[in-house]
TILUM-369457 format. One record per atom (N, C-alpha, C, CB): x, z, y. Coordinates in pm, whole numbers, plus 50000, padded with zeros to 5 digits. Glycine has a CB too. Example, Ala and Ser with C-alpha at 12.3 -4.5 7.8 and 13.67 -1.06 7.14 Angstrom:
2
513195078049431
512305078049550
513205078049670
511315090549553
512855070849775
513675071449894
512905078750003
514085057249940
END
This chain:
284
466545064350300
467735071750256
467805072550104
467735085950316
466615075250040
466595076249894
467015063149830
465205080249845
466585051949889
466955038849834
468475036949837
466265027449913
469115040949946
470575039849956
471245048649850
471055043750097
470705060749830
471275069749729
471125063749590
470605083649734
469965058049563
469745051649433
470765040549408
468325045949425
471015032349510
471965021349493
473375026649468
471955012349617
473755037249539
475085043149517
475195048749376
475355054249621
474135055249328
474165060749192
474255049649088
472935069449166
473555038749113
473625027349021
475035021649017
472625016449061
475735021949132
477115016949133
478045026049054
477625015649276
477605038549028
478405047848948
478005047848802
478285061949005
477095038948763
476765037548621
475395042448580
477755044648543
474625048148672
473255052048640
472375039548634
472705062048745
471395039548544
470345029448555
469385033848665
469595027548418
468505024648705
467545028348808
466685040048767
466675016548842
466215040048640
465385051048591
466165064148587
464825047748452
467405063648540
468215075848533
468455081748672
469555073048465
468705073148769
468935077948905
467675084548960
469375066448997
466495078448936
465245084248986
464945097548919
464095074548965
465205098348788
464965110948717
465865121948770
465195109248566
467155118748791
468085128948840
467675133748979
469525123348843
467335124649067
466925128449203
465645136849199
466725115849291
464695132949112
463455140649101
463745154949055
462465133749003
464675156348960
465005169748911
465735177949015
465855168748786
466515171549102
467125178849212
466055184949302
468045169649294
464985177349323
463925181849412
462875190349341
463245169849476
462775188649206
461785196049128
462425200848997
460525187149098
463345210449006
464005215248883
463005221648786
465095225348919
463395221448659
462585227148551
461295219348529
462255241748580
461355206348553
460195197748528
460185192948384
460185185848624
459005189948332
458865183848199
458915168648214
457535188348130
459015162048097
459005147548100
457725142148157
459225142047963
456625148448122
455335144048176
455305145348328
454175152148113
455785156648378
455785158948523
456695148948595
456225173248554
457825145948533
458745136248593
458095122348596
460075135748515
457405118748486
456745105648481
455665104748588
456145103148342
454905115248601
453835115448700
454395115048842
452955127848682
455515122248865
456075122949000
456825110549042
456985134549009
457365103148945
458145091148978
457355078248960
459395090548893
456215079348890
455385067648860
456075057948765
455015060448988
457075062948691
457725054748589
456995056548456
459235058548575
457075046148371
456465046948239
457075058348160
456635033548163
456225065448081
456705077048008
457835073247911
455565083747933
457735061547849
458795057347756
460135056047828
458425043847689
460115050647949
461365049348028
461895063048067
461125040848155
460995072348099
461415085848137
462125092648022
460205094148181
461525092147902
462145099247790
463475092947747
461175099547671
463575079647760
464855073147733
465905077547833
464705057847736
465525078147963
466455082548066
466865097048046
465835080848205
465895105648010
466215119947986
467185121447869
464915127847957
466965113847765
467845114547648
469275110447684
467315105647534
469395099447760
470725094647800
471405104347894
470625080947865
470665109347993
471255118748089
471695131648021
470255121948200
470935136347927
471315148547855
472555146147770
470155153447766
472625134247704
473785131047621
475045130147705
473565118047545
474925125447829
476075124347919
476325137147998
475865112748015
475545147547969
475675160548034
475475159548185
477035166548003
474505151348225
474155150248366
472895158448399
473935135648403
472145161948294
471055171548306
471125180748185
469655164248314
470375191848189
470395201648081
468965205448044
471205214348121
468675205947915
467395210947867
467455226247870
467065205647722
466495232547937
466595247047961
465505255047891
466545249848108
464485248647830
463475256147755
462895246947649
462335261647850
462575252447528
462155243847419
460675240147420
462475250447291
459805248447472
458375245647458
457605251347577
457835251647327
457225242947674
457515228447679
458975226047720
456565221447778
459465214347682
460845210947712
460985207747861
461315198847626
461815215747928
462035213948071
463505210848097
461595226548150
463755204548211
465115199848240
465565204648377
465195184548232
466885206548390
467505209848519
468695200548539
467955225048524
468965196448662
470105187448686
471415195248692
469905179648817
472495188948645
473825194348672
474045193448823
474945186548592
474575204048887
474765203549033
475555191149076
475485216249081
475185185049188
475835172549231
477355173549241
475295168349364
477885184549295
479345185749308
480015185249172
479715198749380
479485192649077
480035192748942
479895179148876
479355203348856
478725172848894
478475159748835
479465149348886
477035155348864
479635148649019
480495138349076
481965140749047
480275137449226
482375153349039
483755156248998
484015151348857
484045171449008
483015153348769
483165148948630
483225133648624
481995154148543
482345126948701
482365112248702
483685107048756
481185106648787
484215113648862
485495109548919
486615110748817
485815117949044
486655121948745
487685123948643
487565113748531
487605138148585
486325111148488
486115101348381
486535087448426
484645101348337
486215083948552
486575070748604
488085069248615
485915068448740
488755079548667
490215079048677
490855077348540
490755091848745
490315084548440
490885083448306
490655069548248
490285094148213
489455063948271
489185050448222
490105040248288
487725046648246
490345041948420
491235032748490
492665033748436
491235035648641
493125045948410
494465047648355
494565041248217
494825062648346
493555043348134
493565037447999
493545022148008
492365042447917
492715016948097
492625002348111
493914996648165
491454998548202
494545003648259
495824998948313
496854997648202
496335008448422
496925007648114
497875007148003
497564995447909
497865020347925
496274993347881
495894982547792
496214968847853
494404983447759
495924967347982
496204954648047
497694952148060
495554954248185
498464962848082
499914961348095
500524955947966
500554974748131
499964959947852
500484954947724
500224940047709
499854962547607
499234934747781
498924920447773
499714912147873
497444918247796
500314918847972
501024911748078
502294905248024
501364921348193
502564893348071
503794886448034
504914890948127
503604870948040
505844899348081
506834905248172
507794895448234
507614915548100
508024884248168
508994874648222
508304862448281
509974870448114
507054864048320
506304852948377
506744850048519
504834855848373
505994841148583
506314836848718
506234848248817
505404825648760
505314857448793
505094868148891
503974864248985
506374871148970
503634873149073
502494871149160
502934870149305
501484882349143
502264861549380
502554859749522
501234860249598
503304846349548
501224867449708
500074867449797
500574863649936
499354881349798
500064852749989
500444848650124
499544855450225
500364833250139
500144860150333
499424867250438
499664860050570
499854882150446
498574857050642
498734849450765
498134855950888
498144836250748
497634868150874
497054875250986
497704888951000
495524876650970
497954892951122
498654905651144
497884917351083
498864908051294
496544917251098
495744928151043
495894929350892
494294926151078
495874917950822
496024918150676
497424922750638
495744904150617
498414918450715
499794922550687
499944937550702
500764915350781
499414943050810
499534957450833
498784965350727
499004961050972
497604960550687
496844967250583
497604967150451
495474960750565
498174955650417
498904954650288
500164963150291
499284939950258
500834963650405
502034971850416
501694986550395
502704969750553
500614991150455
500185005050436
499795007650291
499005008350529
499144998050228
498774999750087
500025001350000
497954987650038
501044993450027
502274994649950
502915008249970
503264983549989
502975012750094
503575025950121
502765036950052
503645028650273
501455036150062
500605046750006
500605046849855
499195045050056
500925035649792
500935035149645
502315037549585
500405021749598
503325038949668
504685041049616
504785054749549
505735039849730
505525055249439
505695067749364
507085073749379
505395065449217
508105065349392
509485070349385
510345066549505
510135065349260
510215053949553
511195049149650
510595038649741
512425043549579
510905039749868
510525029649968
511785026050045
509385034850065
512075013150055
513185008350136
512644997750230
514355002750048
513014998550358
512424989350455
513384986450568
511134995150511
513194974850629
513844971150754
512744969150857
514734958250738
512784977150964
511724977151065
512304977351205
510794989051044
511584971451297
511894973651438
511324987151479
511324962151527
511954993351577
511505006451623
510045005951668
512395011451739
509624995051730
508254994151779
507234993551667
508094982151869
507674989751546
506774989451430
506595003351369
507294979851326
507585011851389
507655024151311
506485033451338
508945031251339
506065034651464
505025044251498
503755042251415
504685043151646
503405029751393
502185026651320
502255031251174
501905011851325
503465031551117
503605034650975
504225048350949
504435024050909
504515055951055
505215068651040
504425078450955
505495074651175
503115079650979
502315089350904
502335086250755
500875089550956
502185073550722
502175069650580
503555071950517
501765054950564
504615068650590
505965070750537
506255085650522
507005064250629
505815093750617
506025108150607
505265113850486
505575115250737
504035109250467
503265113750351
503935109750220
501845108050356
504525097750218
505255093450098
506445102550071
505735078950113
507165106050177
508305115250161
507835128750110
509055116950295
506705133650160
506205146750119
505745146949974
505065150950209
505335135349921
504945135149780
506125131749688
503815125149758
507325131149745
508525129949663
509235116749666
508175132749527
508785107349749
509455094349757
510745095449839
508515083849819
511755088149795
512925085649879
512575074649977
514175081849793
512835076850106
512505066950208
513795062850279
511455072450309
514115049950273
515325044550334
514905034350439
516275038050227
515425035750561
515045026850669
516265020550736
514215034250772
516245007350750
517095000550846
516264999450974
517574986250794
516715006051078
515915007051199
516584999351313
515705021651239
515894989551365
516404981451475
515814986751605
516044966251454
516624994351679
516155000951799
516105015951779
514794995751840
515735023351882
515735037851880
514345043151850
516245043552013
514235052151751
512985058851718
513305070751629
511975049051649
512415080651629
512595092351545
512005089751407
511935104751610
512755093251304
512275091451167
512905102351079
512625077051112
512495114851101
513085126051029
512675126550883
512705138851096
511785117550842
511315117050704
512115107050620
509835113550700
513135100950678
513835090150609
515335091250628
513355076550659
516065084750538
517475082050559
517555069450643
518275080550423
518085070750765
518035059750862
519415053550880
517495064850997
519455040350875
520645032650908
520355025251038
521035022650792
521075029051142
520775024251276
521405010651302
521255034251379
520595001551359
521054988151394
520824985751543
520324977351309
521294974351591
521114970851730
519634969851765
521824957651762
519314970651892
517944969551936
517394955551919
517824973652079
516074953951923
515444940751903
515954930051998
513964941951918
516364933952118
516824923952215
518124917252169
517044930452351
518814923052073
520044917252022
519884911151882
521134927652020
518664911351831
518414906351696
518344891151697
517104912251638
519034885051604
518984870551585
518114867551463
520414864551569
517204858151478
516384854551362
514944858951372
516974860251240
514574865751480
513174868951501
512754882451449
512344858651439
511464885251469
510874898151436
510444898151291
509664901251529
511284903651206
511034904051062
510804918251014
512204897750985
509984919550911
509834932150838
510084929150691
508414938550860
510894937550629
511104936650484
510884950350425
512544931250451
510204950850309
509904963650246
509824961850096
508584969650300
510364971350021
510194971749877
509754985649835
511504967749804
508984986449726
508534999249674
508814999949524
507035001349702
509445010949485
509665014149343
510385003049266
508345017049275
511184994849338
511894983649277
510934974049206
512934988749178
509644974049245
508644966449171
507874956449256
507674975749107
507794958649386
507004949949472
507694948649607
505544955249488
507564937049668
508244934649795
507314927549891
509514926349775
507524930450019
506804923850127
507824919150229
505754933350193
507704906550271
508544901050377
507634893650474
509664891650320
507724896950603
506864890250701
507674886850826
505654899050738
507204876350894
507704872951026
506554874951124
508244858151032
506774883551223
505724886651320
505804877651443
505814901051362
506734868251444
506744858151550
505684847651519
508164851551563
505054842351624
504014832151604
504624819251548
503274829151736
503994813151448
502804817951378
503174828851277
502084806351308
502394839551272
502674850751183
502494846251038
501744862851214
503494849250957
503444845850814
504054857250734
504184832550785
503614858150609
504184868450523
503864865750378
503664882150564
504554872750291
504314871550148
504564884950082
505194860450086
503704888149985
503894899849898
504114894549758
502654909749904
505044900449687
505344895349553
505744906549458
506444885049559
505424904249330
505894912849222
506914905249135
504704917749135
507254893349179
508244885549105
509564893049101
508444871549168
510074895548982
511234904348967
512454899249041
511574906048821
512674886249032
513854880649097
513784882349248
514014865749061
512624879049306
512504880049451
512494894549498
511254873049497
511904903449420
511954917649456
513414922249462
511154926349354
514224917849367
515644921749367
516384915949487
516314917249237
516014903649524
516674897449639
516344905149767
516234882549653
515064908549786
514674916049906
515314929749905
513144917249915
515334936049789
515994949149777
517464948149814
515844954749633
518134937549768
519544935749800
519734933249949
520124924149719
518844925450010
518904923050154
518854936250231
517754913750199
517924944850194
517774957650262
519004966350240
516514965050214
519504966650116
520714974650089
521904969350166
521034974549939
522074956050169
523214950350241
523154953750389
523244935150223
521954953850448
521824957850588
522234972450606
520384955650637
521894980750509
522274994950516
523794996350505
521575003050404
524384988950409
525844989450396
526514985550527
526324980050282
526054974450587
526674969450709
526554979550822
526034956150750
525384985950835
525204995750941
526155007550923
523755000650945
526295012250798
527175023550773
528645020050798
526995028550630
529045008050753
530435003650772
530725001550920
530704990750694
529774995250991
529984992451133
530085005351214
528844983751187
529275015251178
529325028051249
530695034651234
528235037451197
531285033151117
532555039751089
533755031751142
532705041950939
533655018451138
534835010251167
534574999751277
535295003251040
533715002751371
533364993051474
534574987451549
532424999351572
535524995751596
536664990051670
537474979951589
537575001151716
537794983451465
538574974351381
537804961451352
538954981251248
536494962651324
535694950851293
535594941451413
534304955051247
535384947151530
535254938751649
536594932851690
534654946651765
537674939851661
538994934151689
539254921951601
540094944751667
538714922251481
538924911151388
537914899951407
538864916251246
536624903751426
535554893851425
534854891951559
534544897651323
535334898451663
534754896751795
533614906351823
534284882751811
533274907551951
532184916251992
530894912151923
532024915952144
530194922151868
528944919551798
529174910951674
527944912751893
530434910751627
530854902751509
530534887951527
530164908051382
530624883351653
530164869951683
530984859151613
530194867651832
532294861451598
533134851051537
532774848751391
534604854851548
532364859251323
531954858051183
530544852651171
532064871551113
529634858151247
528214855151229
527864840851271
527374864951308
528484835951378
528094822751427
528494811551332
528714820251563
529434814251240
529824803951144
528684800651047
531064808551065
527784810251026
526784808850921
525364806850974
526804820750833
525204807351105
523874806451165
523494791951197
523804814851291
522194788951201
521764776151256
522204775051402
520214774551245
522324762851451
522874760551586
522144768551692
522804745851620
520814768151693
520054775351796
520334790251791
518554772751779
520324796051672
520584810351659
522024813551697
520294815051516
522954804751662
524344807051699
524524807251850
525244796451637
523864798151919
523944797752065
523344810452126
523224785152120
522244814952069
521624827252122
522534839252096
520224829552057
523144839951980
524074850751950
525224851052049
524614849351808
525784839352078
526884838652173
526424843452310
527434824352182
525224839452351
524704843652481
524564858752488
523364837052508
524084864852380
523934879352376
525284886252378
523134883652252
526194881252296
527494887752280
528374886452403
528214882052161
528134876452487
529024873952600
528424877852734
529394859552604
527324885052734
526744889552859
527774897652937
525474897852835
528034893353057
528994900753140
530434898053107
528744915153129
530694888053024
532094884952989
532284869852993
532474890652849
533494865552966
533764851152962
533014844752847
535274848352949
532404833152867
531664826952757
532584823252641
530934814452807
531974823852521
532694820252399
532294806152361
532414830352283
533254797452338
532954783652301
532574782852155
534154774652329
531504775452128
531084773251991
531984763251922
529644768651986
532174764351789
532874753851716
532134740751733
533014757351567
532844729851718
532244716751744
531064713951651
533294705751727
531064719251530
529994716351439
528704723851473
530414719551300
528754732851573
527574740051613
527014735351745
527874754551620
527614725751806
527094720451934
525994710551907
528224713852017
END
């Protein structure tokens, strides 16, 4: 167990000698350097160097002058201080690295080919969002991400969902779409966060996806999600007029722009229980 603790402390910036000295003082407070050297079997020179460094970093305290004895800073206080220092260093480094970033560069792309990696990355994006999340999801996907989306809403994020199918999402502004059985184009997820990063995946086999910070593509995905929201809101308000003009399920409009296979599937869905609709000759 002590070996594992030593390794964890070394990962937080302690040297091996410093970690052993600190642990020894936890178990034997008010020890002298000589006593620590004898108890740890470390060379006295290494002990005094470790004591000097630990005291300078306020990880131990000298509590008596003659003989000089030491006490450890309590672990809870020590680790809180290390956590705060690490967070501050990360923030400072982020600012420094950001100044070096080329803002108009190609941008970054990460290809994802496994469902587990896709789900993990999607949760990471939701959990790191600060201001806004916009997504298009099937209802069956929502349950897995509801807790993270709700937590984002509670920390102040605006959450906008295009939802395909029926599901409860009281943490979001929801734009309702047809169920998955009427979706043309397959099982897709699109998500953007803070207008800065986007994820688009296809969950149909073979599963593929991409995450990007490329500004142009983030804007395109954001526009796709917004356009779906616009369409859902307009369709909800003006469904009779739209279907009178463009056919049931807007089939007359949509089939003009779809690949042949998707157009045929759309017609099949739209004409269930009715007279079949003939495709234009260029779609046969």
